C-alpha positions in Angstrom: -291.2 103.4 -78.6 -294.3 101.4 -77.4 -295.0 101.6 -73.8 -294.8 97.7 -73.7 -291.4 96.5 -74.8 -292.7 93.2 -75.5 -294.5 94.5 -78.5 -291.0 95.3 -80.1 -290.5 93.4 -83.4 -287.0 94.6 -84.2 -283.9 95.7 -82.3 -281.3 97.4 -84.4 -278.0 96.8 -82.9 -275.1 99.1 -83.9 -271.5 98.4 -82.6 -269.5 101.6 -82.9 -266.0 102.9 -81.9 -265.1 106.5 -82.4 -267.7 107.3 -84.7 -268.9 110.7 -83.4 -269.1 112.3 -87.0 -271.2 109.7 -88.4 -273.4 108.1 -85.7 -276.0 110.8 -85.6 -276.6 110.9 -89.2 -276.9 107.0 -89.1 -279.5 107.2 -86.3 -281.4 109.7 -88.3 -281.5 107.3 -91.3 -282.7 104.4 -88.9 -285.5 106.5 -87.7 -286.5 107.4 -91.3 -286.3 103.8 -92.5 -288.4 102.3 -89.7 -290.5 104.8 -87.9 -294.2 103.9 -88.9 -293.2 100.6 -90.4 -291.8 98.5 -87.3 -292.1 98.7 -83.6 -288.5 98.9 -82.9 -285.5 99.9 -80.7 -282.1 101.1 -81.7 -279.2 100.1 -79.6 -275.8 101.5 -80.0 -272.9 99.9 -78.2 -270.0 102.1 -77.6 -266.9 100.0 -77.5 -264.9 102.4 -75.4 -264.7 105.3 -77.8 -262.1 108.1 -77.0 -263.7 110.7 -79.3 -266.7 112.7 -78.6 -269.2 109.9 -79.4 -270.4 109.4 -75.9 -271.6 113.1 -75.7 -273.2 112.9 -79.0 -275.1 109.8 -77.8 -276.0 111.2 -74.6 -277.6 114.3 -76.5 -279.5 111.9 -78.7 -281.1 110.0 -75.8 -282.9 113.2 -74.8 -284.8 113.3 -78.3 -285.0 109.7 -79.5 -287.2 107.5 -77.4 -286.3 104.4 -79.6 -282.4 104.8 -78.6 -280.7 102.8 -75.9 -276.9 103.3 -75.6 -274.7 100.7 -73.9 -270.9 101.5 -73.2 -268.0 99.1 -72.7 -265.7 100.0 -69.8 -262.8 98.7 -72.0 -262.4 98.3 -75.7 -263.4 94.8 -76.7 -263.9 94.4 -80.3 -266.8 94.3 -82.8 -268.0 90.7 -82.2 -268.2 91.4 -78.2 -270.0 94.7 -78.9 -272.5 92.9 -81.1 -273.1 90.2 -78.6 -273.5 92.9 -75.8 -276.3 94.6 -77.9 -278.0 91.3 -78.7 -278.0 90.2 -75.2 -279.6 93.4 -74.0 -282.1 93.5 -77.0 -285.8 93.2 -76.2 -287.0 92.2 -79.6 -287.1 88.5 -81.0 -285.2 89.7 -84.3 -282.1 91.7 -84.7 -280.9 94.0 -87.6 -277.2 95.0 -87.5 -275.3 98.0 -88.9 -271.8 99.1 -88.8 -271.4 102.4 -87.1 -269.3 104.0 -89.9 -272.5 104.6 -92.0 -271.5 102.5 -94.9 -274.4 100.3 -94.6 -277.8 101.7 -95.5 -280.4 101.5 -93.1 -283.1 101.8 -95.9 -282.2 98.1 -96.6 -283.6 96.9 -93.4 -287.3 96.7 -94.6 -286.0 94.6 -97.6 -284.4 92.2 -95.4 -287.5 92.0 -93.1 -289.6 91.3 -96.3 -287.2 88.6 -97.5 -287.6 87.0 -93.9 -291.3 87.1 -94.1 -291.2 85.4 -97.5 -288.8 82.6 -96.4 -289.4 79.3 -94.5 -288.8 78.9 -90.9 -285.4 77.3 -91.4 -284.0 80.7 -92.6 -282.7 82.3 -89.4 -280.2 84.7 -91.1 -280.7 87.4 -93.8 -277.1 88.4 -94.8 -276.3 91.7 -96.8 -274.5 91.2 -100.1 -272.7 94.4 -101.2 -272.9 93.7 -104.8 -271.2 97.3 -105.5 -268.5 97.8 -103.0 -267.5 101.5 -102.2 -264.2 100.6 -100.7 -260.6 101.1 -102.0 -259.4 98.8 -104.7 -256.8 97.2 -102.3 -259.7 96.5 -99.7 -262.2 95.2 -102.6 -259.3 92.6 -103.8 -258.5 91.5 -100.4 -262.2 91.0 -99.5 -262.6 88.9 -102.7 -259.7 86.8 -102.1 -260.8 86.2 -98.6 -264.5 85.5 -99.5 -263.3 83.0 -102.0 -261.1 81.0 -99.6 -263.7 81.2 -96.8 -266.4 79.7 -99.2 -264.2 76.9 -100.3 -263.1 76.1 -96.7 -266.3 76.5 -95.0 -269.0 75.7 -97.8 -271.3 78.4 -96.5 -272.4 79.4 -99.9 -272.4 83.1 -99.0 -270.8 85.8 -101.3 -270.1 88.3 -98.5 -270.1 86.8 -95.1 -268.7 90.0 -93.4 -271.3 92.5 -94.7 -272.3 94.5 -91.6 -276.0 94.7 -92.4 -277.8 91.5 -91.3 -281.0 90.3 -90.0 -281.3 87.4 -87.7 -283.3 85.7 -85.0 -281.9 86.6 -81.5 -282.5 83.2 -79.9 -280.5 81.4 -82.7 -277.6 83.8 -82.5 -277.2 83.5 -78.7 -277.0 79.8 -79.1 -273.8 80.0 -81.4 -270.5 79.5 -80.0 -269.0 83.0 -79.1 -265.4 84.0 -80.1 -263.6 87.2 -81.1 -264.3 87.9 -84.7 -267.3 85.6 -85.0 -269.3 88.4 -86.7 -267.4 87.7 -89.9 -268.5 83.9 -89.8 -272.2 84.0 -89.1 -273.5 82.1 -92.2 -271.3 79.4 -91.6 -272.1 79.4 -87.8 -275.9 79.4 -88.6 -275.4 76.6 -90.9 -273.6 74.7 -88.4 -276.4 75.2 -86.0 -278.7 73.5 -88.6 -280.2 76.8 -89.9 -280.1 78.3 -93.4 -279.3 81.8 -94.5 -280.1 84.0 -97.6 -277.9 86.8 -99.1 -279.8 89.6 -100.1 -278.3 92.6 -102.2 -277.8 95.9 -100.3 -276.5 99.3 -100.9 -272.9 100.1 -99.8 -271.6 103.6 -99.5 -268.0 105.3 -99.1 -267.0 106.0 -95.6 -267.9 109.8 -95.1 -265.9 110.2 -91.9 -263.5 108.7 -89.5 -261.2 105.8 -90.4 -261.3 102.0 -90.7 -260.4 100.1 -87.5 -258.6 97.3 -89.5 -255.8 97.4 -92.1 -255.9 94.8 -94.9 -252.9 92.7 -93.6 -254.4 92.9 -90.2 -257.7 91.7 -91.3 -256.2 89.0 -93.5 -254.0 87.6 -90.7 -256.7 87.6 -88.1 -259.0 86.0 -90.9 -256.6 83.0 -91.7 -256.4 82.0 -88.0 -260.1 82.3 -87.4 -261.0 80.4 -90.6 -259.1 77.4 -89.2 -260.9 77.6 -85.9 -264.3 77.7 -87.5 -263.4 74.9 -89.9 -262.5 72.9 -86.7 -265.8 73.9 -85.0 -267.8 72.6 -88.1 -265.8 69.4 -88.3 -266.6 68.7 -84.5 -270.3 69.7 -84.5 -272.9 67.1 -84.1 -276.7 67.6 -84.4 -279.1 65.0 -83.2 -282.9 65.1 -83.7 -284.8 64.2 -80.5 -288.4 64.1 -79.1 -289.8 64.4 -75.7 -291.4 61.2 -74.2 -295.1 62.0 -73.3 -296.2 60.8 -69.8 -298.4 57.8 -70.0 
């Protein structure tokens, strides 16, 4: 890590819960993808794990200067863990990864390149898992949920809940915060007046651990949140302004 943290270009934020079997390999992949390419930090937010992940992360702190570890005192959910990491981040741009290892850190440079080729209105580069490596039931449920979400929110995003994303830190912190907001970032960025791009990314089978959500649990929560986000969009109002110069 550069001695002056203000030189950081990118903060990689990884919300994680009970991922002791996968987090070490994921950090190795982050280092392989970014060392020598970006001045970066990697922030793992431990959302109150009850497995050996705290010990695994403590050991990694000793030999990984780019690593920072934040730990919630109580389990608060993925959106809260994500926001904790973004608030603590020192770089102006954030890349996110799920802690289960299904996202490929090797895709982060492609997201950065897409950002560099986009105009200033693009504040979110959203991963698009074109070849999902999940169970058939999970893929079908996700396809249905994405179809309903696109119709209701008009966010023009094929895979809103993909865990790998790149976004501007300041723009994210200006969004309304609520539980499960991480599933609706394209619509929320659009509501704030920004654009997003969907970038095809790799997706891998879960190698260890287990999913934190069942299909029915995810669907029930998603329906409630969809109506809430739809209400936010209907009630939003953006006004252009300019500062009056002193005469």
